[in-house]
N, C-alpha and C positions, 0 to 999 in steps of 0.2 A: 478474617477475610484477607486473602492474598493482596498485597499492595503493588507488587512489581509485575509489570506486563512488557512484552514486546508489542509495537505498534506497526502494522503494515498498511501502506496506503496504495490504492489503486490509481491508474493514470487517468487523465481526462482533461488535459489542456488548462483552458482558464477556469475551468470548474473546480480547480484544485482548491480555491479559496474556501469552499465549503468543509475541506478538511480541518481548517483552523477551528471553525465552530464546534466540529466534533470533538476534537481534542479538548478544547476548553471545558466542553460540558462532561467529558469522560473524567478530566481531573477534578472537576466539582464533586465528583462521587468518590473521590479519595484514591484514584487510581494514579500509580507512579509509573511512568513508562522509562524503562531501562535499556531500551534498544529500538532502532528505527530502521524500517526498510520500505522501499517503494519503487515504482515504475514511473517514468515520465514524469508528469505534475506531481505525482506522489513522491518522486525522488527529491524534487526541489524541497518540498515540506520536510520530508525526512532529514536531508542533509542540514537545512537551516535549524531544525529543532536540535538535532545531535551537536551541532556547532555552539549551542548555547542560546539561541533566540528564544523568547517567550512568544506565546501566540498573539500577544497583544503588540509587540514589536513587529512581528511578520504582518499583522493585519496592515499597519501603515505602510510597510515596504510594497505590499501588493497593491495598494491603493494607488502608489506612484510608479509601479513598474511601467516602463516604456514599452507596452505591447505593439504599438506600431512600429516601432523599431525592430523588435524581434522578428517580426513577420514581413518586414519590408522587401518586397520582390524586386530583384535587379534585372532590368531588361538585358544588361550584358552579361551577367550570370546565366541567364535564361537562355540567350542565344548561344552562348559557349558552354552550354550544360555538360557537354562531353568532358570538358576539363574541369569544371567547377563542382559538377556533381550535386549540386544544390542551388536552388534559385534565390535562396536568402543567404546574407552574410552571417555566420553563426557568431562573430565577435561580439555583437550587441549583448545576446544572451550570456556568452561566457564572461565579458568583462563585467555585467551586473552581478553574476553569481560570485566572481572573485572579489568584487568589492564589498558585497554583503558578508562572504565568509571571512574575508580579511580583517573586517572590523572587529571580529572576535578574537582574532590572533595577530594584534598589532605588530609583533616582533617577527613576524614571518613573511616572506615575500610571496611564496605559494604554499597554501595549506593542503597537506597530503593525509592520507588515511591514518598513517603512523602517528600524525600529530594529535589526533583525538585521544581525550583521557578518559571520556565516559565510557558508556555502553556502546555495544556494536552498532555500526551504520552499515547497511547493506543496500546497494544500488542495483538494479536489473536493467540490462541492456540486451541486444540481440547481436551475436556475432554472425555477421554475413558471410564470413570466409569459412568458418566451420560449421554454419547453420545450427548454432547451439545457443542456448542461453548463457549470457555472461554476467557474473555477480561480482561486483567490486565490493570489497571489504578491507578492513586493517589486516586480516589474515591473508587474504589472496592477492591483494594489489596494494601493499604498504606505501609504495613509493609514488602512487599514481595521485595527481592532484584531484581533490574532491570536485573542484567547480568542472574539470574536464569530464569526470565520470558521470556528472549529473547531465552535462551538455550532450554526453553520448546517449544517456537514457531518454533524453528529449528529442534527440535528432530525427525527427519525423522524415522518412524517406521523400526525396525530390526536394522537400521544403529545405532541408539542410544537408550538407554532405556528411558522409560516414566520418567517424573519428577512429583515427589510427594512434596506437601507443608504441608503434614500431614493431617489428617482427612480422610485418606484411598482413596482419589481420586487422579487419574494419568491423566497428560496431555502429549499430543504428538504434533508434527508438525500441526501448524494452517492450512497449505494447505490441510489438510486431509477434513476439512469441509469448509473452506473460504479462497481461496488463494488470493483474491482481495476484501477486505472488504469495499467497498465504503459506507457502512451503518455506518460505526463506529462513526460518530459524529452526528448521527440523534438526540441524547439526548441532545446535546448542541444546536442544532437548535431549539428544543422545549423550550429551557428554555432562548434563548438569547432574549435581547431586540433589539440588532442590529444583522441581519442576516450575518454570516460569511460564505462563499462559501467553498466547498471541491473541490480539484484539485487532481484527481487520476493519478497515474502512473503505467501503465500495462506493463509487460513484455511479448511480444508476440514471440513465438517460432516456427521455422520451424518444422513440424512433422517429427520426426526421429525414425528409429527403429534399435535396437542394435543387430548386428550379433555376438558379443561377446558371448561365450557359458558359462561364468563364472556366477555363481549364483548371484553374486553381481551386474553384469551388467545387469542381466534380471531384478533384483529388481528395479534398477535405471530406467530402461527403462519402467517398469510397473508403477512406481510411476510418472515419467514424463508424461506418457499418462494421469494419473489421473488429474494432474494438468492442463495440456492443455485442456482436456475435460470439466473439471469443470470451467475452465475460458470461454470457450465458452457457456456453459449453462447459467452461471451467466450473461453473456453479452447479452445473448437472451432475458432473462427476465428482465433486467435492465431497468427502464424507461429511456425515451429519455432524460430528463433533467439531470440525472446522466451520462448517456452515452455521452453526449455532453461534459461533463467536464472531459474526460479521454485522457490522452496523451498516445498514443499507440506507445511503443517502440519495433521496430522490431530487436530482436538480433539473427535471423538467425537460424542456428544450432548449436550454442554454447550449450554445455551440461549444464544441471542444476548440475550435481555433477561432480567433477573431483578433482583429487589429485594434478593436475598441472595447474597453472594459470600463464601464463607469463605476463610481463609487456605490451607486445604488444597487448595481447588479451584484457588486462584491457583497455588500451587506445582505442581499437577498440569499446569496449562496452561503454565507457563514451562518445565517439564521436556519437555513434548511438543514446545515449539519448539525446544529444545536438541537433542532427539534428531532431529528432522527435519532440521535444519542439518547434524548430524553425518552423516546418511545422504547428504545432498545432497554434501558434499565427498568422501565416501567413494567414492562411485559415479561421480565425475567420469571421463571418459575420459583426460584428462590432468590434471595438477596445476591447480587452479582458476586460471584467468587466466593461466597460464603460456603463452607464445608457443611454438608447435611449428613448427619449420622443417620443411618438406615437399619434399624434391627432387622436382621436378616429374615427371620422366620415370621415375626408379627406382621410386617407388611408385605409378605409375598403372598402371592396368588396360590391357589391349592395345588396346581401343576408344579409350581416352583418348590413348594413344600414336598411334594412327592420326589422330585429330583434329588433333594437333600437326603431324604429318608432312604432313598435307592443308592445312595453312595455317588451320587453324580453332582458334586458340588460346582464343578466348573461350568457345566451347563447351565445351573441355576444362577450363577453370577452372570454369564452371559446374557441370560434372559432379563435380567433386573438391569443390566447395563444398557441393553439396547432399549428398554422401555423408557429408562431416564433419558437417554440421549435424545429419543424422539421428542420428548417434551422439552428439549432445550438445554440439557446439561451434558457434562462429560464425566464419565465414570473413571475412578481411579482405584486400583485394587492394591490394598496393602498386603495381600496375601493370606489374610484371615478372615474367614466368614464374618466373625464378631466384630471385626474392624473395618468392615466395608464401608468406604467413603464415597459418596456421589457428589461431584461439585458442579455448580453452574458456573462456566467461564464467560 
């Protein structure tokens, strides 16, 4: 069974606590995560895990996170929105991130991507200057501070101002363009001698509509709708191999944005993450990550046998692979019919 995996986390505001429960459960099945990536709330979890935090440590920090300060609307900033370009001061979130990350790097004043010693960390934001997805990583942005990258990925438009790293370009919340970036480690796959699979953790919300007449509640409701709709579109066009690698965490009607988050709510979300991951492994067609040797002719249907007999092995391989993928697996071709290996990732 392959032990090493990349983890990708979707965005979801305060619902991100569910990701901790999911990671805990995945690790209990023997998975070792060697790279982390995510958007918005997912970028917070990814960054802190990449910096050396355990899920147990993060649980306590999420319990104590000052959510009311993160989303504290300033009348002054709202009135002079044209200047501030954000109704809330981002310094509360930035300083919280800097403090947590800094505890794992006590000898550094600011922790940058180049300072990471472990596997890759990739954080997704939206570049509103070039209108493109922006990915922070050790390779692409080695000198940028990790806390600033996470802040950019969480900078919900109107709530927080865009983040600029110089050069005139500005970035905002990654959820605007890619709330669940299952493609994040495609470059690593192209370069690896040994394939490392990706396991995605997606936060699935129950559609809700805000009846609160405040401007802020309306903005949150609209942005929530954008994230939910975007996730559905991405899932619709995601290839089956990737889709079979997604742990779908049902977080119900928990709001994406809230100034209050109780310990009970956090515990409920963590439990939801654990339960979703348990179901994922329990329903796998074969043991998760375990190679399944498939005798090519013996298990093949008659039409596939005929393809082989007629000198069409490529078509036969494609037919078997499609059937296996539909059942929740990922086909890997060693190049020889007798060595065909199908794997559930």
